[in-house]
MIDOSE-1310 file (N, C-alpha, C; in nm, 2 decimals, decimal comma, always signed):
residues 86
xxxx	+10,39/+10,56/+10,67/+10,42/+10,52/+10,63/+10,59/+10,51/+10,70; +10,69/+10,42/+10,72/+10,77/+10,43/+10,75/+10,83/+10,41/+10,57; +11,00/+10,41/+10,54/+10,98/+10,33/+10,45/+11,06/+10,21/+10,47; +11,08/+10,17/+10,56/+11,09/+10,03/+10,64/+10,98/+9,91/+10,61
xxxx	+10,85/+9,98/+10,62/+10,76/+9,89/+10,63/+10,71/+9,81/+10,56; +10,64/+9,71/+10,50/+10,56/+9,66/+10,38/+10,44/+9,67/+10,38; +10,39/+9,72/+10,30/+10,25/+9,72/+10,19/+10,26/+9,56/+10,15; +10,10/+9,54/+10,22/+10,04/+9,37/+10,15/+9,92/+9,41/+10,12
xxxx	+9,87/+9,42/+9,96/+9,73/+9,38/+9,91/+9,67/+9,28/+9,88; +9,63/+9,21/+9,99/+9,56/+9,07/+9,98/+9,40/+9,12/+9,94; +9,34/+9,25/+9,87/+9,17/+9,24/+9,84/+9,13/+9,22/+9,73; +9,16/+9,37/+9,67/+9,13/+9,35/+9,56/+9,27/+9,45/+9,48
xxxx	+9,33/+9,42/+9,31/+9,34/+9,49/+9,29/+9,34/+9,56/+9,28; +9,30/+9,68/+9,24/+9,20/+9,86/+9,27/+9,19/+9,90/+9,38; +9,26/+9,86/+9,47/+9,27/+9,92/+9,58/+9,37/+10,02/+9,58; +9,51/+9,94/+9,58/+9,60/+10,00/+9,51/+9,68/+10,08/+9,41
xxxx	+9,69/+10,19/+9,36/+9,73/+10,22/+9,27/+9,87/+10,14/+9,23; +9,84/+10,09/+9,12/+9,99/+10,02/+9,07/+10,06/+10,14/+9,01; +10,08/+10,21/+8,97/+10,17/+10,31/+8,97/+10,21/+10,40/+9,15; +10,15/+10,41/+9,19/+10,15/+10,39/+9,35/+10,25/+10,34/+9,41
xxxx	+10,23/+10,25/+9,38/+10,27/+10,09/+9,43/+10,44/+10,09/+9,40; +10,47/+10,08/+9,25/+10,60/+10,10/+9,16/+10,66/+10,22/+9,24; +10,62/+10,31/+9,26/+10,69/+10,43/+9,31/+10,69/+10,44/+9,52; +10,67/+10,30/+9,54/+10,65/+10,31/+9,72/+10,81/+10,30/+9,72
xxxx	+10,86/+10,35/+9,79/+10,95/+10,28/+9,89/+11,00/+10,17/+9,96; +10,81/+10,13/+10,02/+10,82/+10,03/+10,07/+10,89/+9,90/+10,04; +10,93/+9,77/+10,11/+10,83/+9,63/+10,06/+10,68/+9,59/+10,01; +10,67/+9,51/+9,93/+10,53/+9,50/+9,88/+10,53/+9,30/+9,89
xxxx	+10,42/+9,34/+9,94/+10,35/+9,14/+9,94/+10,22/+9,16/+9,86; +10,27/+9,16/+9,72/+10,10/+9,16/+9,67/+10,02/+9,00/+9,61; +9,90/+9,01/+9,66/+9,85/+8,86/+9,62/+9,74/+8,92/+9,49; +9,72/+9,06/+9,46/+9,60/+9,04/+9,37/+9,66/+9,21/+9,32
xxxx	+9,60/+9,20/+9,16/+9,66/+9,28/+9,02/+9,53/+9,37/+9,03; +9,60/+9,46/+9,00/+9,49/+9,56/+8,89/+9,55/+9,45/+8,70; +9,43/+9,49/+8,67/+9,41/+9,41/+8,55/+9,45/+9,27/+8,52; +9,43/+9,20/+8,60/+9,43/+8,98/+8,63/+9,34/+8,97/+8,50
xxxx	+9,44/+8,89/+8,43/+9,59/+8,89/+8,41/+9,68/+8,91/+8,38; +9,69/+9,02/+8,27/+9,76/+9,15/+8,24/+9,78/+9,20/+8,35; +9,94/+9,15/+8,42/+9,98/+9,19/+8,55/+10,06/+9,34/+8,51; +10,11/+9,44/+8,56/+10,23/+9,49/+8,53/+10,32/+9,45/+8,59
xxxx	+10,43/+9,42/+8,46/+10,54/+9,31/+8,51/+10,64/+9,43/+8,61; +10,63/+9,55/+8,57/+10,73/+9,63/+8,67/+10,69/+9,61/+8,83; +10,58/+9,58/+8,81/+10,55/+9,55/+9,00/+10,59/+9,46/+9,01; +10,54/+9,30/+8,95/+10,58/+9,22/+8,91/+10,76/+9,19/+9,03
xxxx	+10,80/+9,31/+8,96/+10,94/+9,27/+9,00/+10,97/+9,32/+9,03; +10,91/+9,41/+9,13/+10,94/+9,51/+9,22/+10,91/+9,46/+9,36; +10,79/+9,36/+9,33/+10,71/+9,26/+9,46/+10,88/+9,22/+9,54; +10,85/+9,19/+9,70/+10,96/+9,10/+9,75/+10,86/+8,99/+9,73
xxxx	+10,74/+8,95/+9,78/+10,63/+8,87/+9,77/+10,53/+8,87/+9,67; +10,52/+8,80/+9,53/+10,44/+8,82/+9,48/+10,33/+8,67/+9,44; +10,21/+8,67/+9,51/+10,18/+8,53/+9,45/+10,04/+8,60/+9,35; +9,97/+8,48/+9,30/+9,86/+8,47/+9,24/+9,72/+8,50/+9,30
xxxx	+9,61/+8,56/+9,28/+9,51/+8,51/+9,36/+9,40/+8,47/+9,29; +9,36/+8,34/+9,38/+9,32/+8,26/+9,35/+9,14/+8,23/+9,43; +9,12/+8,40/+9,47/+9,03/+8,33/+9,56/+8,85/+8,27/+9,49; +8,88/+8,26/+9,31/+8,73/+8,19/+9,28/+8,80/+8,03/+9,31
xxxx	+8,89/+7,94/+9,36/+8,85/+7,81/+9,32/+8,85/+7,74/+9,44; +8,77/+7,83/+9,56/+8,69/+7,78/+9,64/+8,60/+7,73/+9,58; +8,49/+7,65/+9,70/+8,37/+7,59/+9,66/+8,29/+7,71/+9,66; +8,32/+7,77/+9,74/+8,23/+7,91/+9,80/+8,25/+8,02/+9,65
xxxx	+8,35/+8,02/+9,64/+8,40/+8,07/+9,49/+8,35/+8,10/+9,30; +8,32/+7,94/+9,39/+8,25/+7,90/+9,22/+8,16/+7,92/+9,26; +8,08/+7,85/+9,33/+7,94/+7,90/+9,35/+7,90/+8,03/+9,30; +7,99/+8,07/+9,37/+7,91/+8,27/+9,32/+7,91/+8,28/+9,20
xxxx	+8,04/+8,26/+9,15/+8,10/+8,24/+8,97/+7,97/+8,23/+8,90; +7,91/+8,05/+8,95/+7,80/+8,03/+8,88/+7,66/+8,07/+8,92; +7,63/+8,13/+9,01/+7,52/+8,21/+9,01/+7,53/+8,29/+8,91; +7,67/+8,45/+8,95/+7,60/+8,53/+8,89/+7,62/+8,43/+8,71
xxxx	+7,66/+8,38/+8,65/+7,67/+8,34/+8,54/+7,50/+8,32/+8,53; +7,44/+8,27/+8,55/+7,30/+8,22/+8,53/+7,26/+8,36/+8,57; +7,24/+8,44/+8,70/+7,19/+8,53/+8,70/+7,16/+8,63/+8,58; +7,31/+8,63/+8,51/+7,27/+8,77/+8,39/+7,24/+8,67/+8,30
xxxx	+7,19/+8,59/+8,26/+7,18/+8,49/+8,17/+7,03/+8,50/+8,19; +6,95/+8,46/+8,32/+6,85/+8,53/+8,34/+6,80/+8,66/+8,30; +6,86/+8,73/+8,33/+6,79/+8,89/+8,30/+6,82/+8,89/+8,19; +6,92/+8,85/+8,05/+6,92/+8,85/+7,97/+6,82/+8,80/+7,88
xxxx	+6,72/+8,68/+7,89/+6,68/+8,59/+7,85/+6,53/+8,60/+7,91; +6,52/+8,73/+8,01/+6,38/+8,73/+8,08/+6,33/+8,53/+8,14; +6,43/+8,55/+8,17/+6,37/+8,35/+8,27/+6,37/+8,46/+8,40; +6,28/+8,34/+8,47/+6,28/+8,30/+8,61/+6,34/+8,33/+8,77
xxxx	+6,53/+8,30/+8,70/+6,61/+8,27/+8,81/+6,63/+8,39/+8,84; +6,57/+8,47/+8,87/+6,68/+8,62/+8,91/+6,77/+8,54/+9,08; +6,71/+8,55/+9,14/+6,77/+8,47/+9,29/+6,81/+8,34/+9,24; +6,87/+8,24/+9,22/+6,88/+8,13/+9,18/+7,00/+8,09/+9,21
xx	+7,06/+7,98/+9,29/+7,18/+7,98/+9,35/+7,20/+7,87/+9,37; +7,29/+7,81/+9,34/+7,37/+7,64/+9,33/+7,34/+7,59/+9,45
């Protein structure tokens, strides 16, 4: 990628190495961060555009998180809710 390009990471924080991004010559647009919410402040300072990732705020994101929590509790307490969905 040319040094004049722009790297956009909007998938998962771990897809791109924080150290590699810090050392990259390209402009950075970052929506996801390794180790959220404890993000690397050097990377934040370098980013041309930096946004907080908010996928969990959608109705579907909240439903998925609720289902995962219920299913984890069901496994732990051996309850018949392994396929529970809201």
